VEXZA-771368 format. One record per residue (C-alpha): x, y, z; residue in three letters. Coordinates in steps of 0.02 Angstrom, whole numbers, padded with zeros to 5 digits, always signed. Layout:
N
XYZALA;...
This chain:
479
-00540+00933+01329MET;-00495+01095+01241LEU;-00576+01106+01070GLU;-00455+01138+00929THR;-00449+01170+00743ARG;-00316+01110+00623THR;-00211+01238+00529GLU;-00072+01211+00404HIS;+00089+01303+00361ASP;+00250+01260+00269LEU;+00309+01155+00417LEU;+00152+01050+00426GLY;-00011+01039+00525ASP;-00042+01099+00702ARG;-00191+01107+00818GLU;-00236+01280+00883VAL;-00374+01323+01008PRO;-00539+01332+00917ALA;-00590+01492+01007ASP;-00430+01588+00969SER;-00421+01721+00836TYR;-00235+01689+00812TRP;-00177+01539+00712GLY;-00031+01425+00671ILE;+00099+01558+00634HIS;+00064+01642+00800THR;+00072+01473+00889LEU;+00245+01439+00821ARG;+00303+01613+00872ALA;+00238+01585+01049MET;+00340+01425+01057GLU;+00496+01503+00981ASN;+00505+01664+01082PHE;+00462+01638+01266PRO;+00582+01780+01309ILE;+00507+01916+01419THR;+00337+01847+01465GLY;+00264+02009+01396ARG;+00160+02005+01240THR;+00144+02139+01107ILE;-00029+02174+01180ALA;+00063+02269+01318THR;+00102+02399+01184ASN;-00072+02454+01131PRO;+00000+02592+01021HIS;+00085+02459+00915LEU;-00073+02354+00902ILE;-00173+02507+00849ARG;-00035+02554+00727GLY;-00034+02386+00638ILE;-00225+02383+00632ALA;-00223+02554+00549TYR;-00097+02491+00420VAL;-00203+02336+00379LYS;-00357+02446+00368TRP;-00273+02565+00246ALA;-00206+02419+00143ALA;-00379+02343+00126ALA;-00449+02511+00073SER;-00311+02537-00057ALA;-00328+02360-00125ASN;-00515+02383-00147GLU;-00491+02550-00235LYS;-00365+02471-00352LEU;-00484+02329-00391GLY;-00385+02183-00321ILE;-00490+02151-00165LEU;-00678+02128-00174ASP;-00794+02240-00075GLY;-00863+02114+00053PRO;-00691+02054+00105ARG;-00621+02231+00110ALA;-00767+02289+00216GLU;-00750+02143+00337ALA;-00562+02169+00355ILE;-00590+02355+00382SER;-00721+02324+00516GLN;-00607+02202+00606ALA;-00466+02329+00601CYS;-00579+02467+00667LYS;-00627+02357+00813GLU;-00444+02331+00855ILE;-00409+02517+00841VAL;-00553+02544+00962ASP;-00471+02427+01088GLY;-00552+02258+01055ARG;-00461+02092+01031TRP;-00294+02156+01096HIS;-00281+02003+01209GLU;-00265+01899+01049GLN;-00097+01978+01010PHE;+00006+01852+01106VAL;+00182+01845+01032VAL;+00325+01907+01139ASP;+00384+02087+01123VAL;+00560+02024+01085ILE;+00561+01908+00935GLN;+00667+01857+00788GLY;+00611+01884+00609GLY;+00608+02074+00592ALA;+00429+02082+00658GLY;+00359+01942+00549THR;+00279+01858+00699SER;+00190+02020+00746THR;+00129+02042+00567ASN;+00068+01861+00556MET;-00017+01874+00725ASN;-00110+02027+00659ALA;-00153+01943+00493ASN;-00229+01793+00583GLU;-00328+01893+00711VAL;-00398+02010+00578ILE;-00436+01867+00459ALA;-00530+01764+00588ASN;-00628+01912+00652ARG;-00670+01960+00472ALA;-00728+01781+00440LEU;-00848+01797+00587GLU;-00912+01962+00520ILE;-00946+01875+00354LEU;-01038+01734+00444GLY;-00904+01600+00430HIS;-00804+01495+00553GLN;-00633+01545+00617ARG;-00500+01454+00519GLY;-00604+01445+00358ASP;-00462+01524+00262TYR;-00526+01469+00090GLU;-00654+01608+00108ARG;-00537+01740+00179LEU;-00352+01707+00203HIS;-00229+01794+00323PRO;-00095+01809+00190ASN;-00189+01814+00026GLU;-00316+01944+00081HIS;-00267+02030+00245VAL;-00084+02041+00192ASN;-00122+02078+00009LEU;+00006+02196-00074SER;+00108+02195+00086GLN;+00263+02125+00168SER;+00312+02125+00351THR;+00454+02237+00294ASN;+00339+02382+00253ASP;+00192+02342+00367VAL;+00291+02324+00528TYR;+00404+02479+00509PRO;+00252+02585+00464THR;+00156+02521+00615ALA;+00308+02554+00724VAL;+00316+02734+00660ASN;+00132+02762+00698ILE;+00146+02686+00871SER;+00299+02792+00906THR;+00207+02950+00857ILE;+00066+02904+00976PHE;+00192+02873+01115ALA;+00281+03038+01083ILE;+00116+03130+01097GLU;+00088+03052+01268GLY;+00262+03099+01329LEU;+00245+03277+01264LEU;+00086+03296+01365ASP;+00168+03227+01522ALA;+00315+03346+01501LEU;+00191+03490+01484ARG;+00113+03442+01650VAL;+00284+03443+01734LEU;+00332+03606+01652GLN;+00173+03687+01717ASN;+00209+03623+01893ALA;+00382+03703+01895PHE;+00312+03864+01820THR;+00181+03871+01958THR;+00314+03852+02093LYS;+00429+03980+02009SER;+00291+04109+02025LEU;+00256+04059+02205GLU;+00441+04074+02252PHE;+00475+04231+02149ALA;+00522+04336+02303ASP;+00611+04200+02402THR;+00795+04248+02408VAL;+00927+04113+02423LYS;+01109+04082+02384MET;+01153+04015+02214GLY;+01294+03890+02206ARG;+01427+03841+02082THR;+01530+03683+02110GLN;+01428+03661+02271LEU;+01507+03820+02342GLN;+01417+03982+02384ASP;+01410+04095+02230ALA;+01291+04243+02220VAL;+01111+04271+02276PRO;+00962+04225+02170MET;+00780+04183+02203THR;+00706+04011+02223LEU;+00584+04065+02088GLY;+00728+04085+01967GLN;+00792+03913+02013GLU;+00624+03828+01984PHE;+00588+03935+01830GLY;+00748+03869+01753THR;+00681+03692+01768TYR;+00523+03746+01676ALA;+00627+03821+01535VAL;+00735+03664+01522MET;+00580+03557+01501ILE;+00505+03679+01375GLU;+00664+03665+01270GLU;+00658+03475+01278ASP;+00476+03472+01225ARG;+00525+03572+01071ALA;+00668+03453+01030ARG;+00555+03302+01052LEU;+00422+03375+00938ALA;+00557+03406+00806GLU;+00617+03226+00818ALA;+00439+03165+00795ALA;+00433+03244+00622LEU;+00560+03118+00557LEU;+00449+02974+00611VAL;+00307+03033+00498HIS;+00399+02967+00344GLU;+00341+02789+00305ILE;+00386+02651+00182ASN;+00213+02573+00157LEU;+00208+02499-00017GLY;+00392+02453-00015ALA;+00347+02268+00012THR;+00500+02158+00037ALA;+00651+02270+00006ILE;+00581+02433-00061GLY;+00552+02388-00243THR;+00365+02369-00220GLY;+00363+02192-00289LEU;+00188+02112-00286ASN;+00100+02277-00255ALA;-00002+02354-00396PRO;+00047+02518-00476ALA;-00007+02665-00371GLY;-00032+02560-00215TYR;+00099+02648-00109ALA;+00026+02821-00141GLU;-00155+02766-00112VAL;-00113+02666+00044ALA;-00011+02808+00119CYS;-00151+02933+00084SER;-00282+02818+00160ASP;-00173+02785+00312LEU;-00152+02971+00342GLY;-00339+02996+00330ALA;-00376+02854+00452LEU;-00247+02905+00582THR;-00264+03093+00563GLY;-00074+03102+00551LEU;+00022+03201+00417PRO;+00112+03047+00353LEU;+00224+03059+00199VAL;+00287+02922+00085LEU;+00476+02905+00082ALA;+00554+02966-00079THR;+00666+02812-00088ASP;+00577+02657-00024LEU;+00733+02548-00036VAL;+00826+02666+00079GLU;+00679+02686+00196ALA;+00657+02498+00216THR;+00833+02471+00282GLN;+00864+02634+00375ASP;+00812+02660+00557VAL;+00905+02824+00580GLY;+00748+02912+00639GLN;+00744+02800+00791PHE;+00927+02829+00829VAL;+00894+03016+00825HIS;+00737+03002+00930LEU;+00826+02894+01057SER;+00961+03025+01071GLY;+00831+03158+01107VAL;+00749+03045+01237LEU;+00919+03022+01319LYS;+00938+03211+01324ARG;+00768+03227+01408VAL;+00810+03090+01532ALA;+00980+03163+01577VAL;+00910+03336+01609LYS;+00761+03274+01710LEU;+00877+03166+01813SER;+00986+03319+01847LYS;+00832+03413+01907VAL;+00788+03271+02024CYS;+00966+03269+02090ASN;+00944+03454+02130ASP;+00779+03424+02219LEU;+00856+03286+02325ARG;+01006+03395+02368LEU;+00904+03551+02407LEU;+00789+03452+02522SER;+00929+03353+02606SER;+00929+03348+02796GLY;+00819+03404+02873PRO;+00944+03450+03009ARG;+01111+03399+02936ALA;+01084+03443+02753GLY;+01042+03596+02648LEU;+00859+03594+02702ASN;+00814+03736+02584GLU;+00652+03657+02524ILE;+00534+03525+02589ASN;+00472+03387+02476LEU;+00298+03326+02521PRO;+00309+03166+02625PRO;+00225+03022+02534VAL;+00280+02870+02634GLN;+00384+02815+02782ALA;+00566+02810+02735GLY;+00639+02673+02842SER;+00600+02510+02927SER;+00729+02545+03061ILE;+00743+02736+03078MET;+00579+02809+03144PRO;+00527+02975+03071GLY;+00641+02964+02920LYS;+00564+03022+02756VAL;+00654+02993+02591ASN;+00642+03084+02422PRO;+00565+02931+02340VAL;+00476+03022+02198ILE;+00633+03104+02126PRO;+00723+02939+02153GLU;+00601+02844+02043VAL;+00622+02969+01901LEU;+00811+02951+01920ASN;+00794+02765+01892GLN;+00681+02786+01741VAL;+00811+02904+01669ALA;+00945+02771+01690TYR;+00832+02649+01597GLU;+00809+02771+01452VAL;+00996+02803+01443ILE;+01029+02615+01439GLY;+00895+02592+01307ASN;+00988+02716+01197ASP;+01135+02596+01192VAL;+01019+02452+01145THR;+00940+02553+01005ILE;+01110+02609+00942THR;+01173+02431+00931MET;+01013+02368+00849ALA;+01022+02505+00718ALA;+01205+02474+00683GLU;+01179+02286+00666SER;+01057+02294+00520GLY;+01125+02213+00362GLN;+01095+02253+00180LEU;+00913+02287+00133GLN;+00828+02263+00303LEU;+00856+02291+00487ASN;+00798+02135+00576ALA;+00804+02212+00749PHE;+00659+02334+00750GLU;+00565+02232+00882PRO;+00695+02277+01014ILE;+00701+02455+00950ILE;+00514+02483+00967VAL;+00511+02393+01135HIS;+00652+02502+01203SER;+00576+02663+01136LEU;+00399+02627+01192SER;+00449+02568+01366GLU;+00562+02717+01391GLY;+00431+02844+01337MET;+00292+02761+01437ARG;+00395+02753+01596HIS;+00465+02928+01574LEU;+00291+02999+01545GLY;+00223+02913+01701ALA;+00371+02973+01805ALA;+00347+03153+01746CYS;+00165+03154+01797ARG;+00205+03077+01966ILE;+00345+03201+01996LEU;+00229+03346+01956ALA;+00078+03287+02056ASP;+00159+03201+02205ARG;+00314+03307+02227CYS;+00338+03474+02138VAL;+00167+03550+02171LEU;+00183+03510+02356GLY;+00358+03582+02382ILE;+00374+03717+02515THR;+00520+03833+02549ALA;+00609+03866+02713ASN;+00605+04052+02678THR;+00681+04116+02840GLU;+00825+03994+02830LEU;+00859+04040+02650LEU;+00861+04227+02690ARG;+00973+04200+02840ALA;+01097+04103+02736ARG;+01104+04245+02610VAL;+01136+04370+02749GLU;+01268+04257+02827ASP;+01353+04217+02662SER;+01519+04293+02618ILE;+01462+04279+02437GLY;+01346+04425+02474LEU;+01493+04541+02452VAL;+01490+04506+02264THR;+01325+04602+02252ALA;+01407+04750+02340LEU;+01567+04747+02237ASN;+01509+04877+02108PRO;+01465+04999+02248TYR;+01610+04982+02371ILE;+01747+04923+02252GLY;+01845+04762+02232TYR;+01979+04804+02359THR;+01856+04849+02496ALA;+01748+04698+02451SER;+01897+04583+02468THR;+01942+04657+02638ARG;+01763+04639+02700ILE;+01754+04458+02637ALA;+01916+04412+02726GLN;+01860+04493+02888GLU;+01690+04408+02880ALA;+01772+04240+02851LEU;+01892+04259+02998ILE;+01772+04339+03122SER;+01612+04249+03075GLY;+01521+04416+03069ARG;+01396+04464+02933ARG;+01452+04559+02778VAL;+01314+04688+02798ALA;+01366+04732+02977ASP;+01547+04752+02926LEU;+01501+04865+02779VAL;+01399+04980+02893ILE;+01533+04980+03026GLU;+01664+05029+02898ALA;+01554+05171+02835GLY;+01556+05106+02658LEU;+01366+05118+02638LEU;+01223+05188+02740ASP;+01082+05076+02801ARG;+00953+05139+02675GLU;+01068+05107+02527GLU;+01122+04939+02595LEU;+00940+04884+02619ASP;+00905+04930+02438ARG;+01055+04832+02376LEU;+01005+04682+02481LEU;+00825+04682+02421SER;+00764+04527+02327PRO;+00750+04627+02166GLU;+00931+04682+02172HIS;+01006+04523+02242LEU;+00927+04418+02107ALA;+00968+04550+01975ASN;+00786+04579+01931LEU;+00792+04729+01815ARG;+00619+04788+01863VAL;+00538+04765+02034ALA;+00411+04625+02022GLY;+00487+04546+01865GLU;+00484+04356+01872LYS;+00630+04285+01772PRO;+00595+04116+01694HIS;+00416+04118+01756ALA;+00348+04073+01586THR;+00162+04065+01557ALA;+00075+03903+01599VAL;+00068+03795+01444VAL;-00106+03776+01374GLU;-00192+03608+01382GLU;-00174+03515+01216VAL;
């Protein structure tokens, strides 16, 4: 039979597995919230974040003389082990839970306390020697511990997404340079417009991503403000004087993050506006990346009955019934991740709006939605870069032929032959099916040498200087 130990809480006694680091509060949370089947251990950033907070709290409590050295050292060692990736499997409560994150905080208190007891040479569950609440949670409340841990985990997640976006930006920049001299027709409202280069088209995607990386980095700054030391509602009740400042300083030193203590802890404890803002930025990123993927799918459509301007690298068979069919599955997966992020924004909006009075009880769904969205979006960006964008090839001859066949070509000649003549040439080309260039020569409007110059890639794409690569921004340095 499974060996157990007896633990007690305000509801009574319960048996918990003797070899578990979690205890009775975690057990009750497991029973109360069998929602997703996914535990908080699936968000390692959050586990690391809460371990950092408990570590900083122990350090501050020792400095302020309310926690003895041996206990503080044992708690700190247990927290460091968790930061380094150990014991994450002991964080077993569901990612979606009631109680404003209390179950996550109690799970952490119990795991850290029992590991610290082992470090001190005692048995797990011997809480008279070191208690989850009285020592690990000293000077704290879930209401300042959990939001602070969420902020830290969100910062870590943003860093990962920023790096993934950099990889994708570099991929588009690489292709923009490769396609710098590939002339094609630009389109507005899906109709032929004026010539451009494929390099300009791909360079635009790189610039779009660069702009979004800047907006995401700006949004991250708001998440660096924390409410550690606020305790229950922001008044700092049960925390010693100076605790908030010392704990915040120690937390910044441990994480290496430029964290700042909120100027009004009561406000910071109830407000989740930083997450609403961040979610909006993530939605912006998702919408724009999805638009890029729509373009890639459209440009590669065919191959015989579509645009067929570019070729996406084939990565798998596309059909169980149509032999030889290859589908744009990599852009499609990013599209779907984008839809998830956009839907998550609604969830986060409602969770933020539904907070009452001095606390928002719905941060668990906020952090779950944010972390899942950023993790999936980051993975999709890397896959799009590595398994799609870098392998794209251009159907150069087809693209050039379409420019030469396009009636829109007359727009590039308009300043040289005049609007009236351009209109006449366009009408004749449309009716006869002949090329604009041939009609211009035949009408004596331009000689061949001048026409060739005007139809060069540099002129057609409006490159001011021969060899200039619009939008071909430098490859972003590795960070």
